[in-house]
N, C-alpha and C positions, 0 to 999 in steps of 0.2 A: 375247625369248621370245614365241612365238606358239603357244599350246596349241590344237590342233584337236580338236573332239569331234564325233562323229556324232550329229546331231539326228534323232530318229525322225520328227518332224513334217515337216521339210523333205526328209528322205531324203538329206541330204548332210552332209559335214563342214563345220563353221563354226568360226571363230576365237572363242575364249572371251574376253569382255571382262572384265577385272579391275576391280571397283569401286575408285574412288579414295578414296571415303569410305565406311567401313563394310565389313562382311564380304561375301564371296561366299556366297549363300544356297542351301543344298541341302536339299530335302525328299525323303525316301525313304519309300515306303509300307511300314509295318511289318506284323507278323504279326497274324493273328486267333488269339487265345490260347485254344484249346480242346483242344490236344493237344501232344505233345512236339515239340521242335525237330528238324527232319529235314534231310537233305542239301540239299533244295531251298531251305531258309532260308539255309543256309551259302553255297550258290551265289549267292544274291541279295545277302547282306549283307557277305561278305568282300571282293568287288570294290570296294564303296563305301568300306570301311575303308581299303583299299590306296590308292585314288584320293585320299581326303581326307588321308591321311598324307603322300602325295607332295606335294600342293599346299601343305600347311603347311611341308614341308621347304624350299619355295621362298619362304618367308615370306609366303605368301598367306593372309590371314585367311579362315577358312571357318566359317560357322554351319551345323552339320549337325543338322537336325531330323527326328525320326522319330515317327510315331504308333504307338500300340498299340490295335488294335481289340479292346476288351474288352466291347463290346455288339454282339451279332450272333446271328442265327438258329442258326448252328452251335453256339454256346456254349450256347444254351437247349436245343437238342436233346441235347447231351452231358450237360447237367445232368439232364435227364429220364432218360437212360439210367443215370446213376450215382445217381439218386434223391437229388440234392443241389440246391443253388441255383446259378444262373448266376454270381452274385457269387463264390461259392467256387471254381468252375471257372476263371473268368477270373483271379482272384487267384493261384491255384495255378500256372497256366501262364504268367502274366506273370512270376512269380518265376523259373520254370524258364527262360524265354527270356532274361531279364537275366543270370542266373547262367551260362547256356551261352555267351552272348556274351562274358562275362568270361573264361571258360575258353579261348575261341577268340582271346583278345587283341583283340577288337573294342572299341576304346576311343575311337574318334574321334567318336562321337555326342555332341553337346553337350546335347541335351534330348530325352527321351522324353515324349510326351504321350498320355494315355489318352483314349479317346472319352468315357468316363463323366465325365471331369473337364472336358469341353468342351461340355456340354449348353447352356449359356447362349449360346455363340457359334454353335452349330448352329441353335438356335431363331431367333436373330437373322438368320442367312442365309436360312432358310426363309421367315420373315416378309417379308424384302426381295424374295425371288424371287416370292412371291405378289403383292406390291404392284406389281412390274414386269410382271406378266402372264405369267411363265414357269412358274408352278406353280399347282395347283388342289387343292382338298380333295374327298375322296370319303368314303364311309362307312367305308373301311378305313384311310385315311391321307391324306397329302399327296404328290402326284406332280409330277415335273418334266415339262413338255410338250415332248417332243423336237421336234415339228414347228415349235415356235416358235423353235428354234435351228437355223438353216439349215446350219451347219457341222458338225452332229453326224455323226461317222464320218470326219472328215478325218484324224485321227491314224492310225487303223487301215486307212484307205482302203477302208472297207466300203461296199457298195451296199445301202442299207437296203431298197430296193424288192425286190431279189432275195432278201434275207434274210427279209423280213416274212412271207411265206406259210409258211415252214417254221420260223419262230421259236417255240420252245416256252417258255412262261413261265407261272407260276401266274396263273390267270385272275381278273380283277376286272372285272365288267361295267360298272363306272363309269369305268374308265380310257379315256382318249381314244385311246390308241394302244398297241399291244403293246410298243413300246420305251420307253414312259414308265416312269420308275424312281422308287422310293419315296424320299422325303425324310424322311418321318415315318410310322411304323407304329403305328396305334392298338392299344391293349392289347385282347387277346381273352380271355386266360386269366389266372387269378390268379397262376400261377407265373412269368409273364413280368416281367422288370424294366421299370419304367416311371417316367416323370417327368411332372409336369403341364405342359400347354402350351395355347395358344389353340385347338388342334385336338383336344383331349382327351388323356387320359393315354396315354402311349406311349413309343416309343424311336426314335432316329434310324435312317435307312437307312444303308447302308454307305458310299456315295459322298460324302455330305455332310460326314462327319466330317473328311475330308482337307482340303477347301477351307476349312472353318471353322477348323481348327487352323492351317493355313498362313497364312490371312489374319491371324489374331491376331498371329503372330510376323513375317510377311514382307510382308503386304499382298497385293494381288491381282495382282501381277506381280513375278517374281523370276527368278533365273538358271537354276537346275538342279532338275529333278524326276526322280527315279529310281524304278525298280521292275522287277519281272519282266516278261518279254515277254508272259506270259499276262494281264497286267493292262491291256494296251492297250485291249481291248474286252471289256466295256463300261466298266470302272472309270475308266480315264483319259479316255475320251471324255466320261463324265459329269462328271468334274472340270473339264474344259475348258468344257463347256456351262454349268455352274454359275458358275464364276469369270468367264467372259467375259460372261455374261448380267448378272451383278451389276455389273461394272465398265464394261461397254460398250466395253472396249478389247481389242485383240489385240496380241501373243499373251499368253496366261496366263503361260507360262514361256518363257524363251529357248531352253532345251535340254531335250529329253526323252531320258533315257538309259535304255535297256532292256537287262536282263540276259538272255542266251540261255537257252533251255529246258534243263532237266536231264532226262536220260534215264538209265535204269539198264539196261545190256545191251541198248540199242536200244529199250526200252519205257518208257512213262510210269511213274513210280514210284507204286505204290499197294499198299495192304494186301492187296487181292484177288489181286494177282499175286505176292504174297510177296517183293517186292523193295523194301519200304519200310524205309529205313535211317535210324535216328535218330542225331543227333549224339552224344548221351550214349553210345549203343552203340558208335559209331565210336571215341570217346575212351576207352572201356574198354580198347582195344587199342593205339591209336596216339596219338602226340604230336599236339597241336593243329596244329603247324606242317606236318604231313603234309597235312592238309586244306587249309591255306592254300597250300601249294606246288602241290597239284593245281589249285586255282583260279587261282593266279598264273601257272601254265604255259599257261593257255588264255585267249584274249581274252574279255573280259567279255560281248561281244555275240554270241559264237558259241554254237551248241548245244554242250552238254557231255554226252557219252555216257559215264557212269561205268562202269568195269569194274574188277573186283578186281585184275587184273594191273597196273593203273596204280599201285597202292600200292607194290609192290616197285620199280617204276621210280623213283618219287619218293624212296623211302628210299635207294636206291643213289645217286641224284644228290645228295641232301643229305649223305649220309655222305662222298661223295668230296670235296665242298666243305669239310666240317668237318675232314677229314684234311689237306687242303691248308692250311687256316688254321693248324692246329696245327704243320704242318711249317714254315710261314713263321716261326713264333715260335721255332723251334729254330735258325735260321740264326745263324752266329757270325762270319762273315767281316767283316773291317774294311773301311772305305772310305766314301765319300760316295754319295749317290743319283745315279746316272748319268742323263744326258739321255735315254738310251734308255728307262729305266724311267719317268721323268717324262712323256715323250711318250706312252708306252703308257697310263699312268693317265689322262692328259688326254684321249686319244682314246677310251678306254673311257667316261669321264664324258660326253663329247659324244654318243656313240652311245646311251647309256642315256637321256639327256635327249631326244634326237631321237625315240627310240622312245616315250617317255612323252608327249611333246608331240604325237605322231601318234595321237590317240585312245586314249591309255593302253595302248599295245601291249606288255603284259607278256610275252607269249611271245618277242618280240624281245629284251626285257631278259634273259630266261633264256638265250637263245642268246649274247648278248654276254657274260654272266657266265662261261659255259663257255669261250668263245673267249679271254677274258682269263686264265682259270685255266690253260688249255693253254699260253698264252704264258709265264706264270710258271713252269710246270713245265719248260719248254724251256730255262730259264736255269740252267745248271749253276753259274755263279759268282755267283749272287745273294748280296749281302752282307747283314749284319744290318739296317742302316738302310733299304736298299731293300725288304727283306722286310717289315719293320714298317710302312713307308710303304704298300705295297700291301695288307697285311693290314688296316690301319686303314681304308683307303678302302673296300674291298669289304665289310668287316663293318659299317661305318657305313651303307652302302647297304642291306644286308639288314635292318638295324635299322629304317631308314626305312619299309620295306615291312611291318614288323610281325613279323618273324621273331625268335624268342627262342632257338631250338634252337642257333644258331650261337654264342651267347655262351658262352665257354669258362670252365669252373670248374676249380679245382685238383684234381688226382687224389688220392684217398685214399692215405695212407701205405702201406697194405697192397698196393694196386694198383701203386704205384711200385716197391715191393720185388719183386713178382712180375715186372714188366716188366724190371727190372734183372737179375733171375736168368735170365730168358729170354735176355737179351742175352749173358750169360756163356756159356750153352749154345750159342748161335749162334756165338760167337767160337771156341769149342773144337770146333765142327762136330758137336756132339751134337744133331742135328736132331730126333731122336725126342722127347727131353725138351723141346726148344724148342717143338715142335708141340703137345705135351701141355699145356704152359703156355698157348700161344695158345688152344687149345680151351677151357681152363678160364676164361681171361679173357673170351673171347667169350660163354660161358655166363653169366658174371657181368655181361654187358652192355657190354663194352668192345671196340672195333674197333681192329685193329692193321694198320698199313701199313708194310712194310719197304721203305725207300727207300735210295738210294745213300749218303745222308748219315746213315743210322741209322733206327731204328724210331720210328714215330709212333703214339701210342695216344690214343684219344678215347672218351669215354663215349657209348655209343649208347643213348639213351633214347627213340628214335623208336617202337620197339615196346614198349608198356607191359607187355603180357603175351605173351611169345613162345610 
């Protein structure tokens, strides 16, 4: 097994080295909790859940760590708007974030750590950066000196000299350089959250919390660091600068994994464009697996241009698979599992593994799933053992990737009776009554597929409110 992952820093795919002692360490930049969870968050965090689930299915131990930014200027501004405290805003939306992740079946994170719970570690890193000459104090706070770190910009491949003249940032006359970023912000107003420090009461900057938290749990070098493509500059550049300045060693992490940008109908999602879609609003209408399927069907590193018509495509694809699964469980022919079916399952397994080992190519996995499904449909004489063998394999695979929609539940007695009544009408060729019952069942949320070996019915709970 050789898992290749595209590393954003080197710009190429590299083979992942699995630690012999201890877990594979993954840190992912979590949300800033001042507003509702939106599609951009789902686009970022669902792929990592899928990746970690898959790695663990291979018996690879993974420690997945994620921070929650609950100390930030955006939170303070939102608190002012709402005439409340920053602590209340961050607590409210931290809770919303964790509950939404649970609804999306994102269960692979081992530990969430809030910035507010890491002040000691943050201050320690700032103190050491000052001692090493990489940071300095001004009247407004403590800043990292970018010019002291020669590799700043290597991840995003930015030319700082070209950027410098046009770079707009809140001015501080005491800053040494426009790119110098805040490690500690001194308190200006009474409503700002603050903690005591050697540099005065204040709060941490955004970038320092990540390296402080990751150092506590992983040290200053580990395997995988993930986040959205928009975090490359300046956030991840700042993390590299902080960590490598502290350790004196390169690289900070072995792999940088970046999730592709999310667009909505070709435009950046924003409230001003009225295309801002929250996950809670999405889930009011659709099963969480629909969103997981949309993400799963696209490569994590590619741009994702969300369009409403994608939902119907996803729903149709998922329903066709669920109907296939149910039809497999109805097979009744006797016999053993043929070598043809065994070879097909084995070949399917190898192709899925090859796709996942090639930079977690989930779109290729989707393609292989449907090719395998078409193969099964083409077998007219599939017996019961063969059908259950194939059913078990493909349903277990989807379970590995975190899908719950495909788990089959027993149909209610009333639904079974209506389906049986419909079969009677079909047998006596009373198609008008059969169609009326089909319409009634579909309005009740059940999908029917009439096959050569009989009708198959499944509960269609993908659309929550039709």
